[in-house]
C-alpha positions as CSV (number, residue, x, y, z in Angstrom):
1,M,0.1,-0.3,0.1
2,R,1.6,3.1,-1.2
3,F,0.7,6.6,-0.4
4,T,2.0,8.3,-3.5
5,K,1.7,12.1,-4.2
6,K,-1.1,11.5,-6.6
7,K,-2.9,9.4,-3.9
8,A,-2.5,12.4,-1.7
9,Q,-3.7,15.0,-3.9
10,E,-6.9,13.0,-4.2
11,F,-7.4,12.5,-0.5
12,F,-6.8,16.5,0.1
13,K,-9.3,17.2,-2.7
14,A,-12.1,14.8,-1.1
15,L,-11.2,16.2,2.4
16,T,-10.7,20.0,1.7
17,G,-12.1,20.5,-1.8
18,S,-8.4,21.5,-2.8
19,S,-5.5,19.5,-4.2
20,S,-3.0,22.5,-4.3
21,N,-0.2,23.4,-1.8
22,I,0.8,19.4,-1.3
23,E,4.3,19.1,0.2
24,K,6.1,15.8,0.9
25,E,7.2,15.6,4.3
26,S,9.8,13.7,6.3
27,F,7.9,12.9,9.8
28,A,6.7,9.8,8.4
29,R,7.2,7.6,5.5
30,N,5.4,8.8,2.3
31,S,3.7,12.0,4.4
32,F,2.2,14.7,2.7
33,T,1.0,18.0,4.1
34,Q,-1.2,20.4,2.8
35,R,-1.6,24.4,4.3
36,H,-4.4,26.5,4.0
37,G,-3.7,29.7,6.2
38,M,-3.3,28.8,9.9
39,M,-4.4,25.4,9.1
40,C,-2.2,22.4,8.3
41,Y,-3.4,19.2,7.2
42,R,-0.9,16.1,7.5
43,A,-1.7,12.5,6.1
44,W,-0.1,9.4,6.2
45,I,-0.7,5.7,6.3
46,L,-1.1,4.1,9.5
47,D,-2.8,0.7,10.3
48,G,-3.7,0.5,6.7
49,R,-5.6,3.4,6.5
50,I,-4.9,7.1,5.7
51,Y,-4.1,8.9,9.1
52,C,-5.0,12.6,9.0
53,Q,-4.1,15.2,11.5
54,I,-5.6,18.6,11.5
55,D,-3.0,21.1,13.3
56,L,-3.9,24.9,13.9
57,T,-0.8,26.8,14.4
58,N,1.4,23.8,15.1
59,E,-1.0,22.3,17.5
60,C,-3.2,19.2,16.8
61,I,-6.9,19.7,16.9
62,F,-8.1,17.0,15.3
63,S,-7.0,13.4,14.1
64,A,-8.9,10.9,12.3
65,Y,-8.5,7.6,10.2
66,F,-9.9,7.4,6.7
67,N,-10.7,4.4,4.1
68,F,-7.6,4.3,1.9
69,D,-9.6,3.4,-1.3
70,T,-12.8,5.7,-0.7
71,Y,-11.5,8.5,1.7
72,E,-14.4,7.9,3.7
73,Y,-14.0,8.9,7.4
74,D,-13.7,5.6,9.2
75,M,-15.4,6.7,12.6
76,E,-15.6,3.2,14.0
77,Y,-11.7,2.7,13.5
78,T,-11.2,6.2,15.1
79,E,-13.4,5.6,18.1
80,H,-11.5,2.3,18.6
81,A,-8.1,3.7,18.4
82,R,-9.3,6.6,20.8
83,E,-10.8,3.8,23.3
84,N,-7.5,1.4,23.1
85,D,-5.2,4.3,23.8
86,D,-3.7,3.9,20.2
87,W,-4.4,7.8,19.5
88,N,-1.5,9.9,18.6
């Protein structure tokens, strides 16, 4: 399962409505960032899903898992991770 720049562009387009301003990051393997003003969206693959962290002025305000193929919010897995202390 590879998270390529093209896949990141498709994901960010589905999430934010824009596929511009995407940068490759080094904090995780095949990780990408998209910035909109003070908001920063970071995404990478974790547990076979897209893990997305939303930061406001360098502080995480929301994190969630998304389906790798459909980009749908995986609420069930996100809640499971929170309950089992797997939360980042």
